[in-house]
N, C-alpha and C positions, 0 to 999 in steps of 0.2 A: 499715799501717793495721790495728792489732791488733783493732779491733772486727769486722772481717770473719771472722777466725778464730773469734772468740768466737760469732758468729752461726751459723757452720757447725756447730760443736759442739753448741750448745743447740738449734738449729732441727732438726737431725738427730734427736736424742733425743726431742724433743716431738712432732714430726710423725710419726715412726715410730710412737709410742704412738698417735696419732690413727688411723693407717692400719690398725694391728692391730685396731682396734675397727670398721673398716669393711669393705666388701667387698674381699677380697684382689685384688691386682694384681701381675703379674710385675715383677721389677726390670728396668726399661727400658734395660738395657745390652746392645746387640747384641754377641754373641760370635761371631767368624767360625767357620765350620766347621772341623773337624779341629784346633782349637787349644785349649789349656787356658784356663779361665777365669781372668781377671786382674782382681784387685781395684784399682780406681782410687781415688786419694786426692788431696785438694786439697793442693798444694804451698805452701810457706811463701813468701810474697812479700816482696821487700826494700822498706824504706821509700823513698819518693820524694820528693824536695824539692818544696816549694810552687813553682808556676809562675805566671806572669800569666795571669789567666782570659781565655780567647778563645772566641768562638762558634765551634761546630763545624758544618760544612755536612753536610748528609744528603741522600740521593737523594730525588726525588719520591716522595711517599707514594702507596700503592695501597691500595684497599680490596678488591681481588679476591684469591682464593686464590693463593698463590705456587707455583712450580713444583714438581715432584716432586723427590726427592733428586738431587743432582748425582752423576755417575759417580764422581768422586774421593772417597776415603775421608776426606779432610780438607775442613772447611768452606771455602767460598769467601770470600775477604776481603770484608767489608761485608754479608755475608748470613748469618743464623743460622737454622738449622732443627732443631727438635727433633721427629722423627718420631713418637717415643713419646707426647709430650704433645699433638702435633697442633697446634703453633704455629711461626710463622716470622716474621722481621721483618729490615729493614735497619739497619745501624749503620755509623758512619763507617769508611771503609777503613783509616784510621791506627790504629784501636784494635786491642788484642790480645785474643783469645778463649782462655779456658781452659775446657774442659768438665771436670766433676767426676767423670763416670761414674755419677752418680746423679740425684737430683732436689732435693736438699736442700742447697744450690741445684743446679739442674741445669748452670748455667753462670755464669761471672763474666767480664765484659768490662772490660778496663782502658783508660783513656785514656792514650796514651803521652806526651801533653803536660802532662796535669794529673793530680793524684792523685784521680781520680773513678772510681768502680767502678759497673758495672751488674750487679745480681744478677737471675737468672732463677730463681724458685722455684715451687713446686707442691706441693699436697696434695689428697688426696681430701676433698670436702665432703659431709657428711650432707645429706639434703633439707632438714632444718630449719635448717642453718647458713647464716648471711648473709654477704655480702661484708664487712659491717661486723665480723663476728665474726672473719673471716680477717685483715682489716687490724690489729684489735687485737692478734691473737695475733703477727703479724709485727713489730708495734711494740714489743711488750713483749719479745719474744725479741732482737731486734736491739739495742734500748737496754739490756737487762738489768734493766729497771724495770717494775713493774706499774702505775705512775702516768704512764706516757708517754701524752700527749694528741694525737690526730689534729687537724690543722689543715687550713683551707681545703678541706674535703672537698666534692667535686662530683660529681654523677651523671651518666651518660651511657649510651650503648649502643654495642656493638661491631657488627662487620659481619654477625653472625648475629643481631642483635636482642637479644643478652643484655645485662643490665644491667652497667654498669662504675662503678667509683669511682676518682677521683684525688684526691690530696691530699698532705700532707707531715706529717713530725713531726721532732723534734729531740732531742737527749740530750748528755750529757756523760761522757766517758771517764775523766776525771781523778778523783783521789781527793778533791779539794776541789771545792765548788760553784763552777760557772763554768769549770772548768778542762778543757781539751781538747774543745771542742764539735765536734759532728757533726750532719749533717741528712741527711735522705732524702726524695726525692719518690717516690711510689708510684702505680702504676696496677694495678688488680686487676679481674679479671673472672672469670666462670665459663665453663669450656669443657670439653665431654667429662666432665662429672661431677666436675670438679676445679676448685679455685681457682688460677688463674694469675696470679702477681705479677712485675712488673718494678719494680725498686727502683734509683734513681740515688742514690748515696751519696758523701758527701765532706764537706769544710769547708763551713759555711754560706756563706762569702763567695764560694766558687766555685759551688756549687749554685745560688745565687740568680742567677747569670748564664746559667743553662742552661735556661731554661724552653722556649725554642724547640727546643733539641736534644731534650729528652725528649719535647715534643709530637710533633715529627715522627717520632720513632722509634716512638711507641706507635700512631700513625696508620698506620705501616706493617704493624703487626701482622696477620697473617692467621692464620685457624683452619681447620683441616681435620680430618678423622677421623684419630684417632692410628693409628700403625702399630706393631705390636709386633715386636721383635727384626729390624727392618729390612725386614719383609715389606710390600709394598705392598697397600692395600686396595682399589685400583681395581677389581680383578677377583679378589678373593679373600675368603673367608669366615672370620670369626672366631667360634669356638663354645666352649662350655664342656663339659667332660667330667669324669667321675671316671677319674682316671688308671688305664690298664690295667697289670695285673701282667705280662703278656707280650703280644706281637704274634704269637705262633705260632698260626695259626688252628686248628690241631689240638688246641690246649690252652686257648685263650682262653674266657673265660666271657663275652665280649661277644656281643651280638646282631648281627644283620645291618646295624645302623646304626652299629656301632662302627668303631674305627680299623683293625682287621685287615681288615674287609670292603671298605674303600676301598684297601688295600695289595694284596689278593689277590682275584682273581675266581674263580668257580667256573664249571662248565658251564652253568649256567642261573640266573636270578634271579626273584624274585617281584615283580610290578608292583603299583602302588597299587590296582588292582582285583582283587588277588589271583590274577591269571592268570600263567602262566609266560612269562618273557621270555628272549630270548637272552643269555648271558653270554659264555663263550669259545666255545660251540658256536653255530653259525649255524642248525642245524636238528637235529631228534631224531625217532625213530619208537619206537613201543612194539610189540612183537610177542609170539608165544607166549603168548597169553592174559594179557598183562601181566607176563610174567617176564623179557622181554629188552628192554634199552634201548639203542639205538644213537644215538650223539651224533657229529654231523659238526662238526668244529672250523672256525672261520674260517681261511682260508689265511695263511700267512707270520706266525703268531703268535710272539712273542718275549717273553721275560722282560725286566724293566727293564734288566738288564745287556746284552741283545742275544743271549742264548743262545737257541736255538730252543726254542719251547714247542709240542711236537707231541704225538701221541697217546701215545707211550711216556712223555713227561714227565708227563702227566695220570696215567696208570697208576702211575707210580712215586710220585707225591705221595699219590694215595689209598691205596696200599699202605702208604706211611709212616704216614699217619694211622691206619690200622687196627692197624699194629704199635704205635703208641703207646698206643692203648687207654685214652685218658683218657675220663671220662664224656661229653664232648662229641663225641669222635670215635666212640666206641661207639654213642652214640644215632644219629649220622647215618649211619653205614656198616654197622650189625650185619645188616642185612637182605640184604647183598650175598654172593652165592655165589662169584663170580668176576668179575675186571676185567681186561680185555685190550685190546690194540690191534690193529686191522686196517688196515695201512698207516699213513701218516703223520697222516691226518686223522680216523680213526674210532675212538672208544672205545666198547667193548662192555661193558655190566654185565648179568650175569645174577644174578636174585634168587633167594632160597630159596623162593619162593612168588609167586603173582600179587598183588602188594601195591601198590594204586594210589597210596598216599601217598608212595612213595619218591622219586618225582621232585621233590617239595617238599624232601625232605631234603637233595638235592643243591644246594640254594640256601643252606644253613646255612654258617657260617664254617668249620665243621670239615672241609667237603668242598671248600673252595677250594684252588687250585693252588699250590703252592710249588716252588721249584727244588731238588730234593733234593741237588744238588751244592753248594748254598749251605747248606741246612739240615742240617748234618752232626750226627751224634750227639756227636762229640768236642767240637764248639763249642757249648756249650749256650745261649750267648747270641747265637747267629747272628741272631736276629730283631732285634737292635739295629742290624744292618746289612743288611736283608732284600733278597733279590733277588725282587721281587714280580711278581705277574701282574695287578695291578688297575689302576684308572684314576688312582691316584696313587702316586708314590714317597715314601719317606721323606728328607726333608731333614735334619731335626734332631729329636733327643728330648733334652731336658734335663729329668730328673726334678724334679717339683715346679715347673717354670717354663713349659715350652711343648713342644709337639709340632707340627711343621710338615710338611705334605705338599705336593708339587708335582704338577701336572697331567702325566699321560703322554699325549703326543699320538698314539702309534700303537696305542693300545688300540682294539679293533674298534668300542666305543661309547664314545668319550671324553666326559669331563666337560666342561662349559662354563666353569667357573671355574678360575683358574690355581693357586690355592692354598687349602689348608685349614689355618688356625691354630687349634689346639686349647689352650686354657687349662685346666690340670688343677685347677680349683677347684669340682668338682662341676657338676651340670647346672642349677642355679637361680641366677639372678643378676639380680634386678629392677633394682637400682641400676645395674649394668653396662649393661643394656639401655637404660635411660632415657638413660644418657650416651652411647648409640651406640658403646660400646666392644665390644660383642659384637652380632652380627647375628641371633641367635635365643637364647631362653632359655626354660627350662620355668617354669612358675608353681607355687609351692608352695601347700599349703592355707592357709597364714598370709596370702598375699597375693591369694587367689582372689576374695574379696569385693570388693576394691579394683578388679581388672581386669575383673570382670564388671559394675560400675557404668557404665552407658552414658554417664555425665557425665565419666568419667575418660578422659583422652586415650588412655591404653594400650589402652582396650577395642577401638579401631579396629584394633589389631595383633594382637588375640587370635584364635588358631585352636583350636577345641575339636573332639575326636575321642574316640570310645570306643576301648576296647582289647580284645584277646582275652585278658584277665587276670582273675584272681580272687584277692583278697587273703584269706588264710587263716591260722588258727592251727593248726599241725600238732602232733599228739600224738606223743610217744615211746612208740608202742604195743608196742614190743618188750620193755619192762621196766615193773615196777610204778612208780607206781600206775596208769598209763594203759594197761596191758594189759588192763584191765577195760572192756568195752564199755559197761556201764551208767554207769560214771564219766564216760567221753567223752561220753556222750549227755547227762548232767547239765550238764556244762561248756557243751555246745552249747546246750541249752535255756535257759540263763541268759543268753544273748547276744540283745540286742535289735538286729538288723541295721537295721531302719529308723532307729532313733534314731542309730546309728553313721553312716549315710549322710547323713541330713538335718540332724542337729544338730551332731554331732561334726566330721564332715568338711565341713559347710556346703554340702552338695549337690554336691559334686565327685566323688561316686561313687553308684552304684546298689546297693540291697540286694542281697546274694547269697542266693538261696534254694536254690542247688544248686551244684555244683562247676564244671560247664561254663559259660563266659561266654557272654552274649548274642552273636550274630553268628557263633558257631562252629557248623557243622552238628551236628545232635543235641541243641542246646540246647532246653530245655523249661521254661517259668515254673512255679514251685511257690508254695505258700503260705508265709508266715513261720511258723516252728515255735516261736518264742519262747514259753516256758510256764514261768513262775517256779515255780508250784506243783509241776508234776510234776518239775522240776529238784531241787527239795528233798527229794522222795520218794526220789529215786534215791541221795541220799547216804548212805553206810554210816558206821557208828560208827568204823571203823578207818581213816578217811581221815587221811592225813598233815596236820600242821598247816599246812604251807606247801609251795608248789611254785614252780618257776623258769620265768620267760617269757624267752626269748632274743629279743633284737630287733637284727637287723643295722642298722648305721648309716643305710643308704640306705633302710630301711623305716620310719624314724620319719616319721610323718605327722600333724601337728597334735597333737591331745590324744588320739590313737586308744589308745595304750597305757594311759594313765591311765583312759580309760573303760572299757576291758576289765577292769582290775583292780578298778574300782568295782563293775562288774556282778557279777564273781565274789565279791567281798566282800559285797555287800549281799543277793545272791540265795542265795549258798551259804555265806557266813561263812568263806570260806577265803582266807588270805593268799598273795599272789603276789609274789615278787620279781622285779624286772626286772634283766636283764643286757644291756648294750649292747656289741655286737660292732663292732670297728673294721673299716674297709673292707677290710683285707687279711686278715680272718679268713674261713675256710670255715664258714658257719652249720651245714651238714650234719655237720661234723666236732666241732662244739661238744657239750658235755654239756648237755642241756636236757630238761626235762619237756614244755615248750611251746615252740613256735617260730613267731614271726610271719613269714610268707613272702608273696611275690607270685608266684603261678604263672601263667605265660603260655604260650599256644600259640604255637610258633615258625613254624607254618604253618597254613593253614585246614582242618584235619582233626582229628576228636576223638582220633585216635590220638596225635597229637602232644602232647595234654594228659594223657589218662588213662593211656596206657602210660608216658609220661615221668615222671610222678609217683606213680602208684599201682600199677603192676604190681610184683610181688615183686623182680624184677631190673631194674626201672627205674632208670636211672642217677641220677635225681634224687629218690628215694623217700627223703626225709630222715628220716622217722619209722620206717623199717623195718616198714612195714605189709605184711602177707602174708595172702592169702586165695586159696585154690585156684579158687574159683568165679568170683571176678573175673578171675583170670588166664585161665581158659578162655574167658570171654567176650571178653576183649581179644584173644586168640589167634584166636578165630573171626572177630571183626570185621576183623583184619588181612588175611585172605585171602578174605573174602567178595567175590564179583564183582558181586552184585546190590546197587546202592546203597541201595535201601530195607531190605533185610535186614541190610546192613552197619551202617547207622545204628542199627537196632534192637538189634544187639549192643551197641554202645557205650552206648545209653540204658539197656539192661538192667544193664550194668555199673555205671553211675552209680547206678542204683536200689539195687543191692547195696551200693555204698560208703556210700550214705546210710542203711543200716541198721547199718553198722559204724562209721561216723564216724571215720575216720583223721585227719580235719581238720575244723575248723569253718569253713564258707564266711562270710566277713564282708561284703565289698563288692566290686563290679566297678568299679575306678578309671577315670576318664576321664584323657585326657591334655589339658593346657592348654599351649599353646606360643605365645610372643610372637615374631612374625617382623617384622623392619624392613620398611617399605613398598617399598624399593628391591630386596628380595629377590623374585625372579619364579620361577615354576615349581614351587613347593613343592606336593607333592600328598599330602594326608593319607591315611593308611592305618591300618587298625586293627592291623596288625602291624609290628615293626621291619623296616626294609628299607634298602637302600642308596639314600638319597635325594638325596645331594649332586650325583648325575650329572645331575639334571634342573634344577638351579638356575642361573639366570642373575642378573646384577646390572645395575641401572640406577641409578646414584648421581647422575644429573644433576638 
């Protein structure tokens, strides 16, 4: 039956093009661990002789969801289940099943008595696409004609209340009209954001005898949430991420909500109310005026391999991170004078001064504990098979496809969910959330108006929270032209923060009138300083004709960059060129005049913001700003014991920065997150933290 091969080739090409224009999904081919990927293809099928049409009995239909996957890797005779598509149905046990290893079609079932084939096909459907559109596409592709008409089309609903279409169409395969006729009965519905199609194809005289066969088969169709790469969703989360470049906690740029923080635990963690919580340490005490920290580990700790995780292992891990001296590890550990073990359960950290914020730094990913026997210098990619200390272990990481973590039961504070499946398609995915393909998704400014509309069903799933972040434009103040304070002030005065927040970003952020974000100790509200006339007065005649604004890919937010350029052009008459960095590039290493950045406090202390980004030796001082008075104030604040005086030092440092303008404060962004109603225990916090440990699922 050559028409099936013709269908496979054309449908694959056409639907892949449609998928490329939609939200991306992983190729749903489970690949066993520790094996190479194998490309599956549809094999050529021999022609079969025409047989006498006979009715084919089927099992009794059921409208309830079908069982979870069978333990055998091969399908059970008479039962088909595609976990990736979230569908299953019964078919005659005498039929033969051939799975294609893809979706286009996902499977072909052959009647061993008659030349009849059942095709299972699927494609992503955009919100505006109808079942009729999908039926027309399939009919045109299968027949090879743009004029194929649907016949006997009837509407219905599936067990989830979704609309269905059934009907038929026919065509001729021969070169002459009326030669080599074929027919198809079809059933189409929408499930999990996809069009799902079952098509019974064959000679018209045989297909016409099979209405009960096809009807009974589609009545047995059950729909459930799809599973990616064979991972059950019954007690597992599916989330979107920007794929990390490394899982080494001493080098990763991820925050405490990232992958590495779930694989590796630190001595302590920060809770949703910004208090310190136990990590690997069950208790701690601070002595010597705040200069000595003693941590008592939980008893009988082990790494994921079973290797002992004692005080010596913690010391070795922290010393390793200090030796690596990455920006992340340098920031987390540079206040420590010595790290030692007292017995098997006591870790003693001596600071170079009485610095109250250091305990927060021990919750950062760079201070997490790795097994140094596993993390060898010689094996630079050890983190692809990490021996972790966290609540989850790494089952699989296929770059560009999936990253799967499994719950570790013997962690001192284990997670409640069994698996975390991360799809590396960025952190926003409204269409995937609507289709229940993911359990949470960030909302981009493009979709914010929709989800904030109380009449939209998604609004009931929305969680809104502020952040300890300030979006800024950083100047390269180490070189001309922006080594000139007056020019930096001119560019700053030309920006209308209220317009950016309320109009350009559609209320998704608050205007930034200073550098410190609201909610951070030391924050003080200030007036907007937008002043077009003063900005123009500060412009000199020797200003270059144009400057460059570098924008990291993840910092593109609505029309923000266009608005900035328009303001500088209209207020100052200066041309600004945009350069977009890809996600693998380091913005600080880029050649820029201006850099769009989002600066976030990793813990609730102004030191973690001002020193991190604006001290001369700050590891994330992208613009090379240097001012001795600012550094002296930051140093004084770091060791001041009196809380009031300490905050005053940081406020004075911010005041000084706002006379030098190393960066233009733009807005303080809010975080908008969609969470499925069956996800329980999510606790919003204004900083990134290890939040999956608190989640439980109720999919009933």
